[in-house]
C-alpha positions in Angstrom: -32.8 -29.8 9.0 -30.2 -31.4 11.5 -28.1 -28.8 10.0 -30.2 -25.6 11.9 -30.7 -27.8 15.0 -26.6 -28.2 15.7 -26.4 -24.2 14.6 -29.4 -23.1 17.1 -28.2 -25.3 20.0 -24.4 -24.4 19.1 -25.8 -20.8 19.8 -24.8 -19.8 23.8 -27.5 -18.8 25.5 -30.4 -20.6 23.4 -32.0 -24.2 25.0 -31.4 -27.7 23.6 -34.0 -28.9 20.4 -34.2 -32.1 18.6 -36.4 -30.0 15.9 -37.9 -27.5 14.6 -41.5 -27.4 12.6 -40.4 -26.1 9.7 -37.5 -23.9 8.1 -39.2 -20.7 8.9 -39.4 -21.0 12.7 -35.4 -22.4 12.8 -34.5 -19.1 11.1 -36.2 -17.3 12.9 -34.9 -18.7 16.2 -31.7 -18.7 14.3 -32.1 -15.4 14.0 -33.3 -13.6 17.0 -30.4 -15.9 19.2 -27.8 -14.4 17.2 -29.2 -10.8 17.4 -28.9 -12.0 21.6 -25.9 -12.5 21.2 -24.3 -8.9 22.4 -27.0 -7.2 23.8 -27.9 -3.9 23.9 -24.8 -2.5 25.1 -22.4 -4.1 22.7 -24.7 -2.4 19.9 -23.9 0.9 20.9 -20.1 0.0 21.5 -19.8 -1.4 18.1 -21.3 1.9 16.5 -19.2 3.8 18.7 -16.2 1.7 17.4 -17.0 2.2 13.7 -18.2 5.9 14.1 -14.1 6.1 15.9 -13.0 4.3 13.0 -14.5 6.3 10.6 -12.6 9.9 12.4 -9.1 7.0 12.2 -9.1 6.7 9.2 -10.5 10.1 7.5 -7.0 11.9 9.8 -4.4 9.0 7.8 -5.9 9.7 4.8 -5.9 14.4 5.2 -4.1 15.4 2.5 -1.9 18.8 2.2 -3.6 21.4 0.0 -1.4 21.8 -3.2 -1.8 24.3 -6.2 -4.1 23.8 -8.9 -3.3 22.2 -11.8 -4.9 23.7 -14.3 -3.9 24.5 -17.9 -3.1 28.7 -18.4 -6.3 30.3 -19.3 -4.2 31.2 -22.8 -2.2 28.9 -25.0 1.2 29.5 -25.4 0.9 28.1 -28.8 1.1 31.8 -31.2 -0.4 29.5 -34.3 -4.3 28.2 -33.7 -6.1 25.2 -35.2 -7.0 25.3 -38.7 -10.4 24.1 -38.9 -11.9 20.8 -39.6 -12.2 19.2 -42.7 -15.5 18.3 -44.2 -15.5 14.0 -44.7 -15.3 12.7 -47.6 -18.4 11.8 -50.0 -18.9 8.1 -49.4 -20.1 6.1 -52.5 -23.7 4.8 -52.4 -24.6 1.1 -52.5 -26.5 2.0 -55.7 -23.1 2.6 -57.0 -20.8 0.3 -56.8 -23.8 -2.0 -58.6 -22.1 -2.0 -61.7 
């Protein structure tokens, strides 16, 4: 629990405490203090920066269109494939016992 006190007291803008009532209270206060670090203005800036980074990444990875790389509609070979052979007969367990 003392580590949570150290974390909370190390956050800027928080009033130092000696101990917390319980772990849930400590976590709640630390979380609120962390959320208030940047303020609402920073949240907007982060959103804009993230959007700008994504758009910049999309521009950097733009690829010029290329022709389709597919097989021709008709094969070039004049031979046709033969039909598959039926499976060979398999021995049953009873026929192996002699």
